[in-house]
C-alpha positions in Angstrom: 169.9 -27.9 45.8 171.2 -27.4 49.3 168.8 -27.5 52.3 169.1 -23.8 53.1 168.3 -22.7 49.5 165.4 -25.2 49.4 163.9 -23.9 52.6 164.2 -20.3 51.4 162.7 -21.2 48.0 159.8 -23.1 49.7 159.1 -20.0 51.9 159.0 -17.7 49.0 156.8 -20.0 47.0 154.3 -20.0 49.9 154.4 -16.1 49.8 153.4 -16.5 46.1 150.6 -18.9 47.0 152.1 -22.0 45.5 154.4 -24.9 46.3 157.9 -25.3 44.9 156.8 -27.9 42.3 154.1 -25.7 41.0 156.5 -22.7 40.8 159.1 -24.8 38.8 156.4 -26.0 36.4 155.1 -22.5 35.9 158.6 -21.3 35.2 159.5 -24.1 32.8 156.3 -23.8 30.8 156.8 -20.0 30.4 160.4 -20.4 29.4 159.5 -23.0 26.8 156.6 -21.0 25.5 158.4 -17.6 25.3 161.9 -19.0 24.7 163.3 -16.6 27.3 163.2 -15.9 31.1 159.8 -14.2 30.9 159.1 -12.8 34.3 160.4 -11.6 37.6 159.0 -12.9 40.9 159.5 -11.0 44.1 158.4 -11.2 47.6 156.3 -8.5 49.1 158.6 -8.6 52.1 161.9 -6.8 51.4 164.9 -6.9 53.7 165.1 -3.2 54.1 167.3 -2.0 57.0 168.1 1.5 58.2 171.7 0.8 57.5 171.0 -0.3 53.9 168.8 2.7 53.3 171.4 5.1 54.6 174.1 3.5 52.4 171.8 3.7 49.4 171.2 7.4 50.1 175.0 8.1 50.4 175.6 6.2 47.2 173.0 8.3 45.4 174.5 11.5 46.8 177.9 10.6 45.5 176.4 9.8 42.1 174.6 13.2 42.1 177.9 15.0 42.9 179.8 13.1 40.2 177.1 14.0 37.7 177.0 17.6 38.6 173.4 17.6 39.8 173.8 17.6 43.6 172.7 21.3 43.8 169.4 20.8 42.0 166.3 22.0 43.8 163.1 20.0 44.0 161.6 22.2 41.3 164.6 21.5 39.1 164.3 17.8 39.6 160.5 17.8 38.9 161.2 19.9 35.7 163.8 17.3 34.6 161.4 14.5 35.2 158.7 16.0 33.1 161.1 16.6 30.2 161.8 12.9 29.8 
C-alpha cells in the first residue's frame, strides 16, 4: 500500500473510532462469515463543493429533460413519489 493511501486509510479509520489493523480484521471476519462484501463504510465528512453540487444539479436537469419530466411541478413529483 503506498504511503498516501495508507495515510488516508488511517485517517478514515480514526473517523470510525478504530485503527487500521482493527478495521482490516473487522472486514476480513465479516467477509468470511457472510461470504460477501457485507457492508459499506463512509466518513461523516463528505467532500462536497459548490462546483460539484452545481454539476450534479445540471446533470439531473439534463436527465429530467431526456426523460420528459423536466416540466413536472412539485405536486406532480410528490404524487409520483407516493405512487412508488
